[in-house]
Biopython code that builds the backbone (N, CA, C, O; Angstrom):
import numpy as np
from Bio.PDB.StructureBuilder import StructureBuilder

atoms = [
    (1, "UNK", "N", (136.463, 129.756, 48.336)),
    (1, "UNK", "CA", (136.942, 128.338, 48.175)),
    (1, "UNK", "C", (136.727, 128.024, 46.668)),
    (1, "UNK", "O", (135.614, 128.165, 46.161)),
    (2, "UNK", "N", (137.731, 127.627, 46.007)),
    (2, "UNK", "CA", (137.647, 127.199, 44.630)),
    (2, "UNK", "C", (138.643, 126.114, 44.359)),
    (2, "UNK", "O", (139.727, 126.070, 44.941)),
    (3, "UNK", "N", (138.269, 125.269, 43.495)),
    (3, "UNK", "CA", (139.186, 124.115, 43.099)),
    (3, "UNK", "C", (139.531, 124.210, 41.664)),
    (3, "UNK", "O", (138.778, 124.763, 40.862)),
    (4, "UNK", "N", (140.638, 123.688, 41.338)),
    (4, "UNK", "CA", (141.107, 123.647, 39.955)),
    (4, "UNK", "C", (140.390, 122.547, 39.134)),
    (4, "UNK", "O", (140.465, 122.489, 37.906)),
    (5, "UNK", "N", (139.674, 121.660, 39.919)),
    (5, "UNK", "CA", (138.993, 120.513, 39.268)),
    (5, "UNK", "C", (137.719, 121.038, 38.612)),
    (5, "UNK", "O", (136.881, 121.673, 39.253)),
    (6, "UNK", "N", (137.601, 120.756, 37.321)),
    (6, "UNK", "CA", (136.378, 121.125, 36.608)),
    (6, "UNK", "C", (135.169, 120.420, 37.142)),
    (6, "UNK", "O", (134.081, 120.996, 37.119)),
    (7, "UNK", "N", (135.295, 119.200, 37.624)),
    (7, "UNK", "CA", (134.150, 118.437, 38.130)),
    (7, "UNK", "C", (133.648, 119.100, 39.364)),
    (7, "UNK", "O", (132.441, 119.069, 39.603)),
    (8, "UNK", "N", (134.527, 119.730, 40.211)),
    (8, "UNK", "CA", (134.086, 120.403, 41.409)),
    (8, "UNK", "C", (133.322, 121.674, 40.976)),
    (8, "UNK", "O", (132.299, 122.026, 41.563)),
    (9, "UNK", "N", (133.818, 122.320, 39.987)),
    (9, "UNK", "CA", (133.125, 123.600, 39.521)),
    (9, "UNK", "C", (131.707, 123.312, 39.012)),
    (9, "UNK", "O", (130.747, 124.015, 39.329)),
    (10, "UNK", "N", (131.623, 122.266, 38.225)),
    (10, "UNK", "CA", (130.257, 121.912, 37.689)),
    (10, "UNK", "C", (129.337, 121.488, 38.775)),
    (10, "UNK", "O", (128.141, 121.780, 38.763)),
    (11, "UNK", "N", (129.945, 120.747, 39.778)),
    (11, "UNK", "CA", (129.097, 120.205, 40.957)),
    (11, "UNK", "C", (128.674, 121.445, 41.749)),
    (11, "UNK", "O", (127.538, 121.485, 42.224)),
    (12, "UNK", "N", (129.524, 122.450, 41.914)),
    (12, "UNK", "CA", (129.155, 123.612, 42.632)),
    (12, "UNK", "C", (128.057, 124.371, 41.947)),
    (12, "UNK", "O", (127.135, 124.857, 42.601)),
    (13, "UNK", "N", (128.137, 124.485, 40.639)),
    (13, "UNK", "CA", (127.059, 125.168, 39.871)),
    (13, "UNK", "C", (125.765, 124.422, 39.974)),
    (13, "UNK", "O", (124.713, 125.050, 40.085)),
    (14, "UNK", "N", (125.789, 123.077, 39.943)),
    (14, "UNK", "CA", (124.547, 122.285, 40.130)),
    (14, "UNK", "C", (123.991, 122.638, 41.501)),
    (14, "UNK", "O", (122.787, 122.873, 41.605)),
    (15, "UNK", "N", (124.768, 122.688, 42.521)),
    (15, "UNK", "CA", (124.339, 122.937, 43.862)),
    (15, "UNK", "C", (123.677, 124.275, 43.866)),
    (15, "UNK", "O", (122.583, 124.364, 44.423)),
    (16, "UNK", "N", (124.199, 125.294, 43.326)),
    (16, "UNK", "CA", (123.629, 126.630, 43.244)),
    (16, "UNK", "C", (122.238, 126.605, 42.568)),
    (16, "UNK", "O", (121.284, 127.228, 43.034)),
    (17, "UNK", "N", (122.170, 125.860, 41.458)),
    (17, "UNK", "CA", (120.922, 125.787, 40.738)),
    (17, "UNK", "C", (119.861, 125.009, 41.479)),
    (17, "UNK", "O", (118.694, 125.399, 41.451)),
    (18, "UNK", "N", (120.214, 123.941, 42.132)),
    (18, "UNK", "CA", (119.239, 123.177, 42.932)),
    (18, "UNK", "C", (118.789, 124.050, 44.121)),
    (18, "UNK", "O", (117.608, 124.000, 44.465)),
    (19, "UNK", "N", (119.631, 124.819, 44.744)),
    (19, "UNK", "CA", (119.204, 125.721, 45.798)),
    (19, "UNK", "C", (118.149, 126.721, 45.275)),
    (19, "UNK", "O", (117.169, 127.031, 45.951)),
    (20, "UNK", "N", (118.395, 127.219, 44.024)),
    (20, "UNK", "CA", (117.423, 128.197, 43.463)),
    (20, "UNK", "C", (116.101, 127.557, 43.253)),
    (20, "UNK", "O", (115.085, 128.073, 43.719)),
    (21, "UNK", "N", (116.071, 126.413, 42.544)),
    (21, "UNK", "CA", (114.741, 125.822, 42.250)),
    (21, "UNK", "C", (114.033, 125.265, 43.459)),
    (21, "UNK", "O", (112.803, 125.272, 43.495)),
    (22, "UNK", "N", (114.734, 124.795, 44.422)),
    (22, "UNK", "CA", (114.131, 124.194, 45.633)),
    (22, "UNK", "C", (113.532, 125.250, 46.554)),
    (22, "UNK", "O", (112.698, 124.918, 47.397)),
    (23, "UNK", "N", (113.928, 126.490, 46.420)),
    (23, "UNK", "CA", (113.282, 127.542, 47.295)),
    (23, "UNK", "C", (111.758, 127.672, 46.978)),
    (23, "UNK", "O", (110.960, 128.128, 47.797)),
    (24, "UNK", "N", (111.421, 127.249, 45.764)),
    (24, "UNK", "CA", (110.033, 127.293, 45.385)),
    (24, "UNK", "C", (109.156, 126.090, 45.647)),
    (24, "UNK", "O", (107.977, 126.033, 45.299)),
    (25, "UNK", "N", (109.853, 125.065, 46.328)),
    (25, "UNK", "CA", (109.087, 123.883, 46.735)),
    (25, "UNK", "C", (108.006, 124.343, 47.773)),
    (25, "UNK", "O", (108.172, 125.396, 48.389)),
    (26, "UNK", "N", (106.943, 123.591, 47.963)),
    (26, "UNK", "CA", (105.965, 123.906, 48.975)),
    (26, "UNK", "C", (106.565, 124.016, 50.397)),
    (26, "UNK", "O", (107.490, 123.287, 50.755)),
    (27, "UNK", "N", (106.022, 124.927, 51.170)),
    (27, "UNK", "CA", (106.641, 125.115, 52.451)),
    (27, "UNK", "C", (106.536, 123.869, 53.435)),
    (27, "UNK", "O", (107.366, 123.751, 54.337)),
    (28, "UNK", "N", (105.593, 123.010, 53.275)),
    (28, "UNK", "CA", (105.590, 121.762, 54.037)),
    (28, "UNK", "C", (106.812, 120.882, 53.758)),
    (28, "UNK", "O", (107.148, 119.995, 54.544)),
    (29, "UNK", "N", (107.450, 121.137, 52.657)),
    (29, "UNK", "CA", (108.646, 120.274, 52.292)),
    (29, "UNK", "C", (109.938, 120.907, 52.803)),
    (29, "UNK", "O", (111.028, 120.420, 52.504)),
    (30, "UNK", "N", (109.824, 121.962, 53.553)),
    (30, "UNK", "CA", (111.059, 122.625, 54.088)),
    (30, "UNK", "C", (112.009, 121.657, 54.802)),
    (30, "UNK", "O", (113.228, 121.726, 54.645)),
    (31, "UNK", "N", (111.444, 120.798, 55.552)),
    (31, "UNK", "CA", (112.341, 119.867, 56.348)),
    (31, "UNK", "C", (112.233, 118.422, 55.754)),
    (31, "UNK", "O", (112.715, 117.456, 56.345)),
    (32, "UNK", "N", (111.593, 118.323, 54.585)),
    (32, "UNK", "CA", (111.537, 117.088, 53.835)),
    (32, "UNK", "C", (112.356, 117.142, 52.617)),
    (32, "UNK", "O", (113.582, 117.176, 52.712)),
    (33, "UNK", "N", (111.734, 117.155, 51.423)),
    (33, "UNK", "CA", (112.447, 117.034, 50.173)),
    (33, "UNK", "C", (113.402, 118.199, 49.885)),
    (33, "UNK", "O", (114.480, 118.041, 49.312)),
    (34, "UNK", "N", (112.930, 119.400, 50.328)),
    (34, "UNK", "CA", (113.808, 120.582, 50.155)),
    (34, "UNK", "C", (115.215, 120.308, 50.844)),
    (34, "UNK", "O", (116.265, 120.398, 50.209)),
    (35, "UNK", "N", (115.161, 119.995, 52.083)),
    (35, "UNK", "CA", (116.340, 119.710, 52.877)),
    (35, "UNK", "C", (117.094, 118.569, 52.347)),
    (35, "UNK", "O", (118.318, 118.662, 52.257)),
    (36, "UNK", "N", (116.456, 117.458, 51.972)),
    (36, "UNK", "CA", (117.109, 116.367, 51.464)),
    (36, "UNK", "C", (117.865, 116.551, 50.140)),
    (36, "UNK", "O", (119.009, 116.119, 49.994)),
    (37, "UNK", "N", (117.212, 117.185, 49.209)),
    (37, "UNK", "CA", (117.842, 117.429, 47.880)),
    (37, "UNK", "C", (119.012, 118.424, 48.079)),
    (37, "UNK", "O", (120.037, 118.289, 47.412)),
    (38, "UNK", "N", (118.889, 119.335, 48.907)),
    (38, "UNK", "CA", (119.957, 120.316, 49.157)),
    (38, "UNK", "C", (121.147, 119.634, 49.773)),
    (38, "UNK", "O", (122.289, 119.850, 49.368)),
    (39, "UNK", "N", (120.870, 118.812, 50.750)),
    (39, "UNK", "CA", (122.009, 118.115, 51.398)),
    (39, "UNK", "C", (122.725, 117.137, 50.468)),
    (39, "UNK", "O", (123.955, 117.081, 50.456)),
    (40, "UNK", "N", (121.992, 116.396, 49.718)),
    (40, "UNK", "CA", (122.638, 115.394, 48.890)),
    (40, "UNK", "C", (123.390, 116.106, 47.712)),
    (40, "UNK", "O", (124.492, 115.679, 47.366)),
    (41, "UNK", "N", (122.843, 117.129, 47.123)),
    (41, "UNK", "CA", (123.510, 117.862, 46.023)),
    (41, "UNK", "C", (124.767, 118.567, 46.534)),
    (41, "UNK", "O", (125.796, 118.518, 45.861)),
    (42, "UNK", "N", (124.721, 119.227, 47.712)),
    (42, "UNK", "CA", (125.822, 119.905, 48.211)),
    (42, "UNK", "C", (126.937, 118.932, 48.701)),
    (42, "UNK", "O", (128.115, 119.279, 48.792)),
    (43, "UNK", "N", (126.486, 117.711, 49.004)),
    (43, "UNK", "CA", (127.488, 116.716, 49.370)),
    (43, "UNK", "C", (128.519, 116.379, 48.230)),
    (43, "UNK", "O", (129.649, 115.964, 48.485)),
    (44, "UNK", "N", (128.074, 116.577, 47.023)),
    (44, "UNK", "CA", (128.872, 116.235, 45.840)),
    (44, "UNK", "C", (130.143, 117.099, 45.833)),
    (44, "UNK", "O", (131.232, 116.535, 45.941)),
    (45, "UNK", "N", (130.069, 118.400, 45.717)),
    (45, "UNK", "CA", (131.270, 119.264, 45.729)),
    (45, "UNK", "C", (132.013, 119.175, 47.080)),
    (45, "UNK", "O", (133.239, 119.266, 47.141)),
    (46, "UNK", "N", (131.273, 119.006, 48.093)),
    (46, "UNK", "CA", (131.920, 118.907, 49.385)),
    (46, "UNK", "C", (132.923, 117.744, 49.504)),
    (46, "UNK", "O", (134.068, 117.891, 49.932)),
    (47, "UNK", "N", (132.391, 116.564, 49.086)),
    (47, "UNK", "CA", (133.271, 115.337, 49.136)),
    (47, "UNK", "C", (134.381, 115.407, 48.098)),
    (47, "UNK", "O", (135.456, 114.855, 48.332)),
    (48, "UNK", "N", (134.169, 116.060, 46.964)),
    (48, "UNK", "CA", (135.267, 116.173, 46.018)),
    (48, "UNK", "C", (136.355, 117.064, 46.607)),
    (48, "UNK", "O", (137.529, 116.712, 46.491)),
    (49, "UNK", "N", (136.046, 118.160, 47.211)),
    (49, "UNK", "CA", (137.007, 119.061, 47.778)),
    (49, "UNK", "C", (137.693, 118.370, 48.943)),
    (49, "UNK", "O", (138.913, 118.467, 49.077)),
    (50, "UNK", "N", (136.922, 117.658, 49.811)),
    (50, "UNK", "CA", (137.495, 117.090, 51.005)),
    (50, "UNK", "C", (138.510, 115.977, 50.519)),
    (50, "UNK", "O", (139.598, 115.837, 51.078)),
    (51, "UNK", "N", (138.121, 115.218, 49.489)),
    (51, "UNK", "CA", (139.024, 114.192, 48.984)),
    (51, "UNK", "C", (140.273, 114.748, 48.400)),
    (51, "UNK", "O", (141.357, 114.187, 48.559)),
    (52, "UNK", "N", (140.126, 115.856, 47.721)),
    (52, "UNK", "CA", (141.303, 116.483, 47.112)),
    (52, "UNK", "C", (142.289, 116.952, 48.182)),
    (52, "UNK", "O", (143.493, 117.040, 47.938)),
    (53, "UNK", "N", (141.747, 117.258, 49.397)),
    (53, "UNK", "CA", (142.614, 117.759, 50.399)),
    (53, "UNK", "C", (143.279, 116.605, 51.219)),
    (53, "UNK", "O", (144.083, 116.877, 52.110)),
    (54, "UNK", "N", (142.958, 115.374, 50.931)),
    (54, "UNK", "CA", (143.590, 114.271, 51.602)),
    (54, "UNK", "C", (144.975, 113.991, 51.148)),
    (54, "UNK", "O", (145.355, 114.367, 50.038)),
    (55, "UNK", "N", (145.730, 113.353, 51.957)),
    (55, "UNK", "CA", (147.083, 113.058, 51.661)),
    (55, "UNK", "C", (147.348, 111.961, 50.681)),
    (55, "UNK", "O", (148.320, 112.024, 49.929)),
    (56, "UNK", "N", (146.491, 110.933, 50.667)),
    (56, "UNK", "CA", (146.725, 109.815, 49.803)),
    (56, "UNK", "C", (145.739, 109.663, 48.730)),
    (56, "UNK", "O", (144.559, 109.896, 48.993)),
    (57, "UNK", "N", (146.084, 109.300, 47.549)),
    (57, "UNK", "CA", (145.258, 109.104, 46.427)),
    (57, "UNK", "C", (144.092, 108.205, 46.638)),
    (57, "UNK", "O", (142.993, 108.465, 46.149)),
    (58, "UNK", "N", (144.342, 107.066, 47.419)),
    (58, "UNK", "CA", (143.324, 106.139, 47.695)),
    (58, "UNK", "C", (142.196, 106.804, 48.483)),
    (58, "UNK", "O", (141.033, 106.485, 48.236)),
    (59, "UNK", "N", (142.477, 107.699, 49.405)),
    (59, "UNK", "CA", (141.508, 108.397, 50.121)),
    (59, "UNK", "C", (140.650, 109.333, 49.188)),
    (59, "UNK", "O", (139.423, 109.403, 49.266)),
    (60, "UNK", "N", (141.409, 110.033, 48.315)),
    (60, "UNK", "CA", (140.688, 110.876, 47.318)),
    (60, "UNK", "C", (139.710, 110.073, 46.571)),
    (60, "UNK", "O", (138.549, 110.471, 46.481)),
    (61, "UNK", "N", (140.099, 108.952, 46.018)),
    (61, "UNK", "CA", (139.239, 108.056, 45.243)),
    (61, "UNK", "C", (138.007, 107.662, 46.070)),
    (61, "UNK", "O", (136.897, 107.626, 45.538)),
    (62, "UNK", "N", (138.192, 107.364, 47.381)),
    (62, "UNK", "CA", (137.039, 107.007, 48.231)),
    (62, "UNK", "C", (136.061, 108.165, 48.306)),
    (62, "UNK", "O", (134.852, 107.944, 48.239)),
    (63, "UNK", "N", (136.535, 109.367, 48.441)),
    (63, "UNK", "CA", (135.589, 110.518, 48.563)),
    (63, "UNK", "C", (134.956, 110.772, 47.271)),
    (63, "UNK", "O", (133.821, 111.247, 47.251)),
    (64, "UNK", "N", (135.609, 110.488, 46.140)),
    (64, "UNK", "CA", (134.913, 110.599, 44.813)),
    (64, "UNK", "C", (133.795, 109.640, 44.718)),
    (64, "UNK", "O", (132.757, 109.994, 44.159)),
    (65, "UNK", "N", (133.918, 108.422, 45.231)),
    (65, "UNK", "CA", (132.924, 107.493, 45.237)),
    (65, "UNK", "C", (131.741, 107.902, 46.064)),
    (65, "UNK", "O", (130.583, 107.674, 45.717)),
    (66, "UNK", "N", (132.067, 108.493, 47.132)),
    (66, "UNK", "CA", (130.942, 109.065, 48.105)),
    (66, "UNK", "C", (130.250, 110.149, 47.356)),
    (66, "UNK", "O", (129.023, 110.217, 47.417)),
    (67, "UNK", "N", (130.970, 111.042, 46.621)),
    (67, "UNK", "CA", (130.356, 112.078, 45.852)),
    (67, "UNK", "C", (129.450, 111.478, 44.808)),
    (67, "UNK", "O", (128.352, 111.993, 44.599)),
    (68, "UNK", "N", (129.848, 110.425, 44.147)),
    (68, "UNK", "CA", (129.039, 109.783, 43.129)),
    (68, "UNK", "C", (127.795, 109.234, 43.759)),
    (68, "UNK", "O", (126.725, 109.326, 43.157)),
    (69, "UNK", "N", (127.877, 108.654, 44.964)),
    (69, "UNK", "CA", (126.652, 108.124, 45.620)),
    (69, "UNK", "C", (125.695, 109.297, 45.960)),
    (69, "UNK", "O", (124.483, 109.177, 45.785)),
    (70, "UNK", "N", (126.240, 110.406, 46.436)),
    (70, "UNK", "CA", (125.402, 111.555, 46.734)),
    (70, "UNK", "C", (124.725, 112.122, 45.488)),
    (70, "UNK", "O", (123.590, 112.595, 45.535)),
    (71, "UNK", "N", (125.445, 112.063, 44.391)),
    (71, "UNK", "CA", (124.870, 112.479, 43.099)),
    (71, "UNK", "C", (123.703, 111.560, 42.746)),
    (71, "UNK", "O", (122.672, 112.071, 42.309)),
    (72, "UNK", "N", (123.788, 110.340, 42.894)),
    (72, "UNK", "CA", (122.694, 109.405, 42.605)),
    (72, "UNK", "C", (121.518, 109.684, 43.501)),
    (72, "UNK", "O", (120.378, 109.634, 43.038)),
    (73, "UNK", "N", (121.739, 109.970, 44.746)),
    (73, "UNK", "CA", (120.701, 110.346, 45.621)),
    (73, "UNK", "C", (119.946, 111.594, 45.218)),
    (73, "UNK", "O", (118.719, 111.666, 45.275)),
    (74, "UNK", "N", (120.722, 112.559, 44.815)),
    (74, "UNK", "CA", (120.172, 113.865, 44.327)),
    (74, "UNK", "C", (119.344, 113.622, 43.006)),
    (74, "UNK", "O", (118.301, 114.248, 42.817)),
    (75, "UNK", "N", (119.813, 112.727, 42.118)),
    (75, "UNK", "CA", (119.108, 112.330, 40.934)),
    (75, "UNK", "C", (117.747, 111.872, 41.224)),
    (75, "UNK", "O", (116.791, 112.294, 40.575)),
    (76, "UNK", "N", (117.617, 110.980, 42.225)),
    (76, "UNK", "CA", (116.294, 110.464, 42.582)),
    (76, "UNK", "C", (115.431, 111.573, 43.147)),
    (76, "UNK", "O", (114.259, 111.687, 42.786)),
    (77, "UNK", "N", (115.981, 112.388, 44.020)),
    (77, "UNK", "CA", (115.213, 113.447, 44.667)),
    (77, "UNK", "C", (114.677, 114.457, 43.599)),
    (77, "UNK", "O", (113.557, 114.955, 43.709)),
    (78, "UNK", "N", (115.491, 114.729, 42.600)),
    (78, "UNK", "CA", (115.022, 115.599, 41.538)),
    (78, "UNK", "C", (113.954, 114.976, 40.692)),
    (78, "UNK", "O", (113.022, 115.654, 40.260)),
    (79, "UNK", "N", (114.079, 113.667, 40.443)),
    (79, "UNK", "CA", (113.015, 112.905, 39.804)),
    (79, "UNK", "C", (111.748, 112.984, 40.544)),
    (79, "UNK", "O", (110.690, 113.213, 39.959)),
    (80, "UNK", "N", (111.824, 112.795, 41.854)),
    (80, "UNK", "CA", (110.679, 112.824, 42.753)),
    (80, "UNK", "C", (110.058, 114.245, 42.645)),
    (80, "UNK", "O", (108.850, 114.370, 42.447)),
    (81, "UNK", "N", (110.845, 115.264, 42.769)),
    (81, "UNK", "CA", (110.366, 116.677, 42.685)),
    (81, "UNK", "C", (109.640, 116.974, 41.364)),
    (81, "UNK", "O", (108.655, 117.710, 41.319)),
    (82, "UNK", "N", (110.191, 116.348, 40.257)),
    (82, "UNK", "CA", (109.495, 116.475, 38.990)),
    (82, "UNK", "C", (108.138, 115.763, 39.012)),
    (82, "UNK", "O", (107.141, 116.319, 38.552)),
    (83, "UNK", "N", (108.094, 114.497, 39.563)),
    (83, "UNK", "CA", (106.800, 113.789, 39.579)),
    (83, "UNK", "C", (105.750, 114.513, 40.517)),
    (83, "UNK", "O", (104.541, 114.447, 40.294)),
    (84, "UNK", "N", (106.263, 115.169, 41.520)),
    (84, "UNK", "CA", (105.339, 115.912, 42.437)),
    (84, "UNK", "C", (104.982, 117.264, 41.829)),
    (84, "UNK", "O", (104.175, 117.975, 42.428)),
    (85, "UNK", "N", (105.509, 117.656, 40.714)),
    (85, "UNK", "CA", (105.300, 118.877, 40.008)),
    (85, "UNK", "C", (105.874, 120.059, 40.719)),
    (85, "UNK", "O", (105.381, 121.180, 40.598)),
    (86, "UNK", "N", (106.951, 119.797, 41.486)),
    (86, "UNK", "CA", (107.651, 120.900, 42.176)),
    (86, "UNK", "C", (108.600, 121.586, 41.180)),
    (86, "UNK", "O", (108.911, 122.766, 41.341)),
    (87, "UNK", "N", (109.063, 120.856, 40.154)),
    (87, "UNK", "CA", (109.892, 121.360, 39.063)),
    (87, "UNK", "C", (109.342, 120.949, 37.820)),
    (87, "UNK", "O", (108.687, 119.909, 37.750)),
    (88, "UNK", "N", (109.565, 121.728, 36.755)),
    (88, "UNK", "CA", (108.997, 121.381, 35.408)),
    (88, "UNK", "C", (109.860, 120.250, 34.778)),
    (88, "UNK", "O", (110.991, 120.001, 35.195)),
    (89, "UNK", "N", (109.303, 119.614, 33.809)),
    (89, "UNK", "CA", (110.003, 118.609, 33.077)),
    (89, "UNK", "C", (111.288, 119.146, 32.398)),
    (89, "UNK", "O", (112.328, 118.487, 32.383)),
    (90, "UNK", "N", (111.169, 120.374, 31.835)),
    (90, "UNK", "CA", (112.332, 121.028, 31.237)),
    (90, "UNK", "C", (113.458, 121.273, 32.261)),
    (90, "UNK", "O", (114.634, 121.037, 31.986)),
    (91, "UNK", "N", (113.081, 121.722, 33.371)),
    (91, "UNK", "CA", (114.166, 122.010, 34.454)),
    (91, "UNK", "C", (114.739, 120.680, 34.884)),
    (91, "UNK", "O", (115.951, 120.579, 35.075)),
    (92, "UNK", "N", (113.938, 119.677, 35.041)),
    (92, "UNK", "CA", (114.405, 118.303, 35.458)),
    (92, "UNK", "C", (115.382, 117.784, 34.453)),
    (92, "UNK", "O", (116.417, 117.246, 34.846)),
    (93, "UNK", "N", (115.113, 117.915, 33.152)),
    (93, "UNK", "CA", (115.989, 117.373, 32.079)),
    (93, "UNK", "C", (117.295, 118.207, 32.128)),
    (93, "UNK", "O", (118.377, 117.633, 32.003)),
    (94, "UNK", "N", (117.225, 119.491, 32.300)),
    (94, "UNK", "CA", (118.452, 120.345, 32.384)),
    (94, "UNK", "C", (119.324, 119.909, 33.549)),
    (94, "UNK", "O", (120.533, 119.742, 33.393)),
    (95, "UNK", "N", (118.714, 119.723, 34.722)),
    (95, "UNK", "CA", (119.509, 119.345, 35.899)),
    (95, "UNK", "C", (120.069, 117.866, 35.717)),
    (95, "UNK", "O", (121.205, 117.568, 36.085)),
    (96, "UNK", "N", (119.226, 116.989, 35.144)),
    (96, "UNK", "CA", (119.716, 115.613, 34.881)),
    (96, "UNK", "C", (120.874, 115.582, 33.906)),
    (96, "UNK", "O", (121.777, 114.755, 34.037)),
    (97, "UNK", "N", (120.859, 116.431, 32.976)),
    (97, "UNK", "CA", (122.040, 116.499, 32.012)),
    (97, "UNK", "C", (123.365, 116.925, 32.721)),
    (97, "UNK", "O", (124.465, 116.443, 32.451)),
    (98, "UNK", "N", (123.130, 117.885, 33.659)),
    (98, "UNK", "CA", (124.354, 118.279, 34.398)),
    (98, "UNK", "C", (124.756, 117.145, 35.331)),
    (98, "UNK", "O", (125.950, 116.871, 35.450)),
    (99, "UNK", "N", (123.836, 116.479, 35.991)),
    (99, "UNK", "CA", (124.184, 115.375, 36.775)),
    (99, "UNK", "C", (124.953, 114.282, 36.022)),
    (99, "UNK", "O", (125.901, 113.693, 36.540)),
    (100, "UNK", "N", (124.515, 114.036, 34.794)),
    (100, "UNK", "CA", (125.151, 112.993, 33.959)),
    (100, "UNK", "C", (126.568, 113.449, 33.598)),
    (100, "UNK", "O", (127.515, 112.663, 33.618)),
    (101, "UNK", "N", (126.682, 114.700, 33.278)),
    (101, "UNK", "CA", (128.117, 115.189, 33.029)),
    (101, "UNK", "C", (129.014, 115.046, 34.254)),
    (101, "UNK", "O", (130.170, 114.639, 34.145)),
    (102, "UNK", "N", (128.492, 115.372, 35.373)),
    (102, "UNK", "CA", (129.290, 115.196, 36.594)),
    (102, "UNK", "C", (129.665, 113.750, 36.786)),
    (102, "UNK", "O", (130.815, 113.416, 37.070)),
    (103, "UNK", "N", (128.674, 112.898, 36.625)),
    (103, "UNK", "CA", (128.915, 111.440, 36.840)),
    (103, "UNK", "C", (130.046, 110.966, 35.941)),
    (103, "UNK", "O", (130.953, 110.255, 36.376)),
    (104, "UNK", "N", (129.973, 111.374, 34.679)),
    (104, "UNK", "CA", (131.055, 110.961, 33.694)),
    (104, "UNK", "C", (132.407, 111.564, 34.084)),
    (104, "UNK", "O", (133.436, 110.897, 33.974)),
    (105, "UNK", "N", (132.411, 112.787, 34.526)),
    (105, "UNK", "CA", (133.636, 113.404, 34.934)),
    (105, "UNK", "C", (134.180, 112.678, 36.204)),
    (105, "UNK", "O", (135.382, 112.427, 36.294)),
    (106, "UNK", "N", (133.383, 112.376, 37.087)),
    (106, "UNK", "CA", (133.843, 111.597, 38.285)),
    (106, "UNK", "C", (134.420, 110.274, 37.890)),
    (106, "UNK", "O", (135.487, 109.900, 38.378)),
    (107, "UNK", "N", (133.759, 109.551, 37.025)),
    (107, "UNK", "CA", (134.235, 108.250, 36.561)),
    (107, "UNK", "C", (135.576, 108.402, 35.879)),
    (107, "UNK", "O", (136.459, 107.582, 36.131)),
    (108, "UNK", "N", (135.794, 109.417, 35.015)),
    (108, "UNK", "CA", (137.065, 109.596, 34.393)),
    (108, "UNK", "C", (138.190, 110.004, 35.454)),
    (108, "UNK", "O", (139.326, 109.537, 35.374)),
    (109, "UNK", "N", (137.842, 110.815, 36.355)),
    (109, "UNK", "CA", (138.772, 111.234, 37.354)),
    (109, "UNK", "C", (139.212, 110.045, 38.165)),
    (109, "UNK", "O", (140.404, 109.826, 38.379)),
    (110, "UNK", "N", (138.207, 109.252, 38.630)),
    (110, "UNK", "CA", (138.568, 108.024, 39.431)),
    (110, "UNK", "C", (139.491, 107.057, 38.595)),
    (110, "UNK", "O", (140.483, 106.529, 39.096)),
    (111, "UNK", "N", (139.136, 106.878, 37.405)),
    (111, "UNK", "CA", (139.872, 106.012, 36.485)),
    (111, "UNK", "C", (141.365, 106.544, 36.360)),
    (111, "UNK", "O", (142.335, 105.788, 36.381)),
    (112, "UNK", "N", (141.442, 107.840, 36.235)),
    (112, "UNK", "CA", (142.868, 108.414, 36.057)),
    (112, "UNK", "C", (143.666, 108.326, 37.318)),
    (112, "UNK", "O", (144.894, 108.385, 37.269)),
    (113, "UNK", "N", (143.021, 108.186, 38.443)),
    (113, "UNK", "CA", (143.788, 108.193, 39.775)),
    (113, "UNK", "C", (144.116, 106.748, 40.118)),
    (113, "UNK", "O", (144.932, 106.519, 41.011)),
    (114, "UNK", "N", (143.542, 105.796, 39.476)),
    (114, "UNK", "CA", (143.847, 104.335, 39.799)),
    (114, "UNK", "C", (145.145, 103.880, 39.180)),
    (114, "UNK", "O", (145.536, 102.725, 39.346)),
]
sb = StructureBuilder()
sb.init_structure("model")
sb.init_model(0)
sb.init_chain("A")
sb.init_seg("    ")
for serial, (resi, resn, name, xyz) in enumerate(atoms, 1):
    if name == "N":
        sb.init_residue(resn, " ", resi, " ")
    sb.init_atom(name, np.array(xyz, "f"), 0.0, 1.0, " ", f" {name:<3s}", serial, name[0])
structure = sb.get_structure()
């Protein structure tokens, strides 16, 4: 599965990176923060691709807004992981920069579709 959309590609890369770092979260977090951050971050490319597959532009835009909401959720969960010392400050900053790039790309894509 691959999309021509650059925002999808970057969101997919973020998802892969979050899966890598979250595997080192403490085992009691398996069904807590680990699961939550993985679900929210994987929801971003999932909603982008689902929206792209819709028939109407308005539906696509709605799915892009959902992706943006999931990205905000993941942002907080990564912040929490940093504060709990599950990820380093450097890794958090790296992931936050990717999140910010995705957010800007989503904003531009939504604007171009309106």
